[in-house]
C-alpha positions in Angstrom: 133.0 85.8 89.9 135.6 86.5 87.3 135.1 83.1 85.8 131.4 84.0 85.3 131.4 87.6 84.0 128.4 89.8 84.0 128.7 92.6 81.4 125.9 94.9 82.5 126.1 98.6 83.6 123.7 97.9 86.4 126.4 96.2 88.6 130.1 96.9 89.4 131.2 93.2 88.8 134.8 92.1 89.1 136.5 91.8 85.7 139.9 90.3 86.2 142.2 89.1 89.0 145.4 91.0 89.3 148.8 89.5 90.2 152.4 90.9 90.7 155.4 89.6 88.8 155.6 86.7 91.3 152.1 85.7 90.6 151.0 86.8 94.0 147.4 88.1 94.3 147.2 91.8 94.7 143.7 92.8 93.9 140.8 92.7 91.5 140.1 95.0 88.4 136.7 96.7 88.7 134.7 98.9 86.4 134.3 102.4 87.4 131.0 103.3 89.0 129.7 106.8 89.2 126.7 108.2 91.1 125.3 109.0 94.5 124.3 106.5 97.0 120.6 106.0 97.0 120.3 106.5 100.9 122.3 109.8 100.6 119.4 111.8 99.0 116.2 109.8 98.3 114.8 109.7 101.7 114.5 113.3 102.4 112.8 116.0 100.3 115.4 118.7 101.0 118.3 116.3 100.2 116.6 115.1 96.9 116.0 118.7 95.9 119.5 119.7 96.6 121.1 116.7 94.7 118.6 116.6 91.8 116.8 119.8 91.7 114.8 119.1 88.6 113.4 115.7 89.7 109.7 115.1 90.1 107.7 112.0 91.1 108.0 110.8 87.5 111.8 110.6 87.9 111.4 108.8 91.3 109.2 106.3 89.6 111.7 105.9 86.8 114.4 105.3 89.4 112.2 102.6 91.0 111.7 100.9 87.5 115.6 100.8 87.0 116.0 99.4 90.5 113.5 96.6 89.8 114.8 95.9 86.4 118.5 95.8 87.6 117.7 93.2 90.3 115.7 91.2 87.7 118.8 91.2 85.5 121.1 90.0 88.4 118.5 87.2 89.1 118.6 86.1 85.6 122.3 85.6 86.0 121.7 83.4 89.0 122.8 86.1 91.5 120.9 86.8 94.8 121.9 90.2 96.2 121.3 89.2 99.8 122.1 92.4 101.5 120.0 94.7 99.4 119.8 98.1 100.9 120.2 101.7 99.8 123.9 102.1 100.6 124.8 99.4 98.0 123.5 101.2 94.9 124.7 104.3 93.0 122.2 106.6 91.2 123.1 108.8 88.3 121.3 112.1 87.4 119.4 110.3 84.5 118.0 107.7 87.0 120.2 104.8 85.9 121.5 102.6 88.8 124.6 100.6 89.6 125.0 98.0 92.4 128.2 97.9 94.2 129.8 95.9 97.0 129.1 92.8 94.9 131.5 90.7 97.2 128.6 90.2 99.6 126.2 88.8 96.7 125.1 85.3 96.9 126.6 83.3 94.1 125.9 79.6 93.5 126.7 78.0 96.8 128.5 80.9 98.4 126.0 82.5 100.8 125.6 86.1 101.6 126.7 86.3 105.3 125.5 89.9 106.1 122.2 91.8 106.2 120.6 95.0 107.1 117.6 94.5 109.5 115.0 96.9 108.0 115.4 95.0 104.6 115.6 91.3 105.6 112.6 89.2 105.1 110.8 88.4 108.4 111.1 84.7 107.8 114.9 84.8 108.0 116.4 83.4 111.2 119.8 82.6 112.6 123.3 83.2 111.2 123.1 84.4 107.5 126.2 82.5 106.6 124.7 79.2 107.4 121.9 79.1 104.7 121.3 80.2 101.2 118.8 82.9 100.4 116.2 82.9 97.6 115.0 85.4 95.1 111.8 85.9 97.3 114.1 87.3 100.0 115.4 89.9 97.5 111.8 90.7 96.3 110.9 91.5 100.0 113.9 93.8 100.5 113.2 95.4 97.0 109.6 96.1 98.0 110.7 97.9 101.2 113.2 99.9 99.2 110.7 100.9 96.6 108.1 102.0 99.0 110.8 104.1 100.9 111.9 105.7 97.7 108.4 106.5 96.5 107.5 108.1 99.9 110.9 109.7 100.5 112.0 107.8 103.5 108.7 106.5 105.1 108.9 103.0 106.4 106.1 100.8 105.0 105.3 99.6 108.6 105.3 103.1 110.3 101.9 104.0 111.7 100.3 106.6 113.9 101.2 106.3 117.5 103.3 103.1 116.8 106.7 104.4 116.2 108.4 101.9 118.5 106.4 99.0 117.2 107.8 99.0 113.5 110.1 96.0 114.1 107.2 93.9 115.5 104.9 95.1 112.7 107.4 94.1 110.0 107.9 90.8 111.7 104.2 90.0 111.6 103.7 91.6 108.2 101.1 94.1 109.5 100.7 96.9 107.0 98.8 100.1 107.7 97.7 100.5 104.0 94.9 98.5 102.4 95.0 96.8 99.0 92.8 94.3 97.1 93.0 91.3 99.5 94.1 93.1 102.7 92.5 95.4 105.1 94.7 96.9 108.1 93.7 95.9 111.6 91.6 98.4 113.6 93.8 101.2 114.9 96.5 100.9 112.3 96.5 104.2 110.3 99.4 105.7 108.1 101.4 108.2 109.9 100.6 111.9 109.6 103.4 112.9 107.1 103.5 114.4 103.6 104.1 111.1 102.1 101.3 109.2 103.6 99.0 109.5 100.5 101.6 108.2 98.0 100.1 104.6 98.4 96.7 105.8 97.1 98.3 107.3 94.0 99.9 103.9 93.0 98.2 101.9 90.3 96.2 98.9 91.7 98.4 96.2 90.4 101.5 97.8 91.9 99.8 98.4 95.2 98.7 94.7 95.2 102.2 93.4 94.4 104.0 95.5 97.0 101.4 94.8 99.6 101.4 91.1 99.0 105.2 91.1 99.2 105.2 92.8 102.6 102.3 90.9 104.3 102.2 87.4 102.9 104.2 86.0 106.0 101.6 87.5 108.3 98.7 86.2 106.4 100.4 82.7 105.7 99.8 83.3 102.1 101.1 80.4 99.9 101.3 82.5 96.8 105.0 83.4 96.1 106.1 87.1 96.2 105.8 89.2 93.1 109.3 89.2 91.5 111.3 92.1 90.4 110.5 91.6 86.9 106.7 91.8 87.5 107.4 94.9 89.7 109.3 96.5 86.8 106.4 96.0 84.5 103.9 97.5 86.9 106.3 100.6 87.3 106.7 100.9 83.6 102.9 101.1 83.1 102.8 103.6 86.0 105.3 105.9 84.0 103.3 105.5 80.8 100.2 106.5 82.7 101.9 109.7 83.7 103.0 110.6 80.3 100.8 112.9 77.9 97.7 111.2 77.0 97.9 108.6 79.8 95.4 108.1 82.5 97.4 110.0 85.1 98.4 112.9 82.7 98.2 115.7 85.4 100.9 117.5 87.5 99.1 116.3 90.6 100.3 112.8 89.8 103.8 113.9 89.0 104.4 116.3 91.9 107.2 115.4 94.4 105.1 115.3 97.6 101.5 115.2 98.4 99.7 116.5 101.5 96.2 115.5 100.7 94.3 112.6 99.0 93.9 112.6 95.3 90.9 114.7 94.3 88.5 113.9 91.4 89.7 114.8 87.9 87.1 117.5 87.6 88.7 119.3 90.5 92.2 118.7 89.4 91.9 121.1 86.5 90.9 123.9 88.9 93.8 123.4 91.3 97.0 125.6 91.3 100.6 124.8 92.1 102.2 126.3 95.2 105.3 126.0 97.4 104.5 125.8 101.1 106.2 128.9 102.9 107.0 126.8 106.0 108.3 123.4 104.9 109.1 124.1 101.2 107.1 121.2 99.7 105.2 121.6 96.5 101.4 121.2 96.8 98.4 122.1 95.0 95.3 124.2 96.2 91.7 124.1 95.1 89.8 127.6 95.0 88.0 126.6 98.2 91.3 125.8 99.9 92.6 129.3 99.0 89.5 130.9 100.5 89.7 128.9 103.6 93.4 129.6 104.1 92.7 133.4 103.7 89.8 133.1 106.3 92.2 131.6 108.7 94.6 134.6 108.2 97.2 132.6 106.5 98.2 135.1 103.6 101.3 133.1 102.4 100.8 129.8 100.8 100.8 126.9 103.4 100.1 123.2 103.0 97.5 121.6 105.2 100.0 119.9 107.4 101.7 123.2 108.3 98.4 125.0 108.8 97.5 122.2 111.3 101.0 122.5 113.0 100.4 126.3 113.4 96.9 125.9 114.7 98.2 123.4 117.3 101.0 125.7 118.3 98.7 128.6 118.7 96.2 126.5 120.8 99.1 125.4 123.0 100.2 129.0 123.5 96.7 130.2 124.5 96.2 127.3 126.9 99.6 126.9 128.8 99.8 124.0 131.3 100.3 125.0 134.9 101.9 122.6 137.4 100.9 122.9 141.1 
């Protein structure tokens, strides 16, 4: 690695081998890497708010762009990350990233001998140290990581009523989200969480690329997975759409979490921003939603999920179960 230097801020790459006065190896000189591990904040709304209080969905998308671009950079240097997971990347407040633990990277004929189950491609089998991985395997892991970052920790294979089947669904490439060439099987619905509608907000090209990367094994699709460079271009266009004058220039697209499908643009301009009094997420209400909430005796702002939770709790209180 020292004989093939990579001078890029996106990776903490060894710079020089260190010896003592007797020319005995004592260590490696490394660049300083600052930031917070991605897995320590990005997968929970409260942790993200505490770590980076000013971040919005625009910032999350910019982070995903930097993740994709950094993996593309390493691929151009002939490096396959192999064990690509959120604990191996540090994130700065401006959204820049730096990959660490580079000793596990696959370089030339030196394989990556470790892996993280949630992020390894379903076609991988056996001992990781016995074969060389490909950039396609990195593309799969990156697609899982991007999905989880955009949805604040939701697994792409999680579905309603199937929490224990995520490993099987990932192995078969069964996704509960539709895209251009794929429709989920009957009974596969996204889980009832605040991030479940994020998929519908993504641009079509980005949805198609992520969906293909996650399901091509199940569908025996011969098309190669979309590489990080293409994902970076899709994310860059997504960012431009959210900027002033873009096709998604509205706070609804830039909010941190969503608890409803995206309404038509004519309704967006009538919606007001609120903070849910129960769960603390940011959401938007149309005039009819405010009137309906007040009719249901919810004076404080509540998102639809919390209204449903309260209704279910009240129903259970009124109809207690009696065991005889």
